[in-house]
C-alpha positions in Angstrom: -0.1 -0.1 -0.1 2.8 2.6 0.8 4.3 1.8 -2.7 1.3 2.5 -4.4 1.0 -0.4 -6.2 -1.2 -3.3 -7.1 -2.6 -5.8 -4.8 -4.3 -9.3 -4.2 -6.0 -10.4 -7.5 -4.9 -6.9 -9.0 -1.1 -8.1 -9.4 -0.9 -9.3 -13.3 1.5 -12.6 -13.8 5.1 -12.5 -14.2 4.3 -13.1 -18.1 6.1 -10.2 -20.6 2.6 -10.7 -22.5 0.5 -9.7 -19.7 2.3 -6.1 -19.1 4.0 -5.0 -15.7 2.7 -6.6 -13.2 2.4 -4.1 -10.7 4.3 -5.4 -7.4 5.6 -2.6 -5.6 7.6 -3.0 -2.5 8.4 -0.9 0.7 11.2 -1.3 3.0 11.6 -0.5 6.6 14.6 -0.1 8.8 13.8 -0.5 13.1 16.5 0.5 15.5 15.1 -2.4 18.0 17.2 -1.5 21.0 14.8 2.1 21.2 11.8 -0.2 21.7 13.9 -3.5 23.7 16.9 -4.9 24.8 18.7 -6.1 21.6 19.5 -9.6 23.2 16.4 -10.6 24.7 14.8 -9.8 21.1 17.1 -11.9 19.4 16.4 -14.7 21.4 13.0 -14.8 21.2 13.5 -14.5 17.3 15.6 -17.5 17.2 13.2 -19.0 19.8 10.8 -18.2 17.0 12.4 -19.3 13.9 12.8 -22.5 15.4 9.4 -22.7 16.3 8.4 -22.4 12.7 11.0 -24.3 11.4 9.8 -27.0 13.7 6.3 -26.9 12.8 4.9 -29.9 11.2 5.3 -30.7 7.7 3.2 -30.9 4.6 3.7 -34.3 2.9 7.1 -34.6 0.7 8.5 -31.1 2.2 12.0 -32.0 4.2 12.2 -28.2 5.6 10.4 -25.5 5.9 12.7 -21.9 5.1 12.2 -18.7 7.0 11.8 -15.4 4.3 15.3 -15.0 2.8 16.4 -18.4 3.6 16.9 -19.9 0.6 18.5 -16.4 -0.6 21.1 -17.0 1.6 22.1 -20.5 1.3 22.1 -19.7 -2.3 24.4 -16.8 -2.0 26.6 -18.7 0.4 26.8 -21.9 -2.2 27.5 -19.5 -5.0 30.4 -17.7 -3.0 31.9 -21.0 -2.6 31.4 -22.9 -6.2 30.8 -20.0 -8.4 27.9 -19.0 -10.6 26.9 -21.5 -12.7 26.3 -21.1 -16.6 25.1 -22.3 -19.9 27.6 -23.5 -21.8 26.8 -21.2 -24.7 26.5 -17.9 -22.4 30.6 -19.3 -21.3 31.4 -19.5 -25.1 29.6 -16.3 -25.9 31.8 -15.0 -23.3 35.0 -16.4 -24.3 34.1 -15.0 -27.6 33.7 -11.3 -26.5 36.8 -11.6 -24.3 38.9 -12.3 -27.3 37.4 -9.9 -29.8 38.2 -6.9 -27.2 41.4 -8.4 -26.3 40.5 -9.0 -22.1 41.8 -12.4 -20.6 39.7 -14.3 -19.3 41.9 -16.8 -17.1 
């Protein structure tokens, strides 16, 4: 609502044929220490996270992820192993590097 974006059934699909999705985002930063003891807050958040992750799972679901957790895991993997690229992209990058005199190795 703060971003004056579409909501509910008004959000269009991500299909480019549907046009812009109309999705918006609003972010807020809060200085927790103004409201509560930071250590106590973190302890409550840890407890809440454990409750969520320990909740009963639907059939076939091996783990419950918190918001941003999958992205955190993926970023860590990619920092360790690199970013996977399709072979065609690698070939194109190598060709561009060769054409422009940029060494990629």
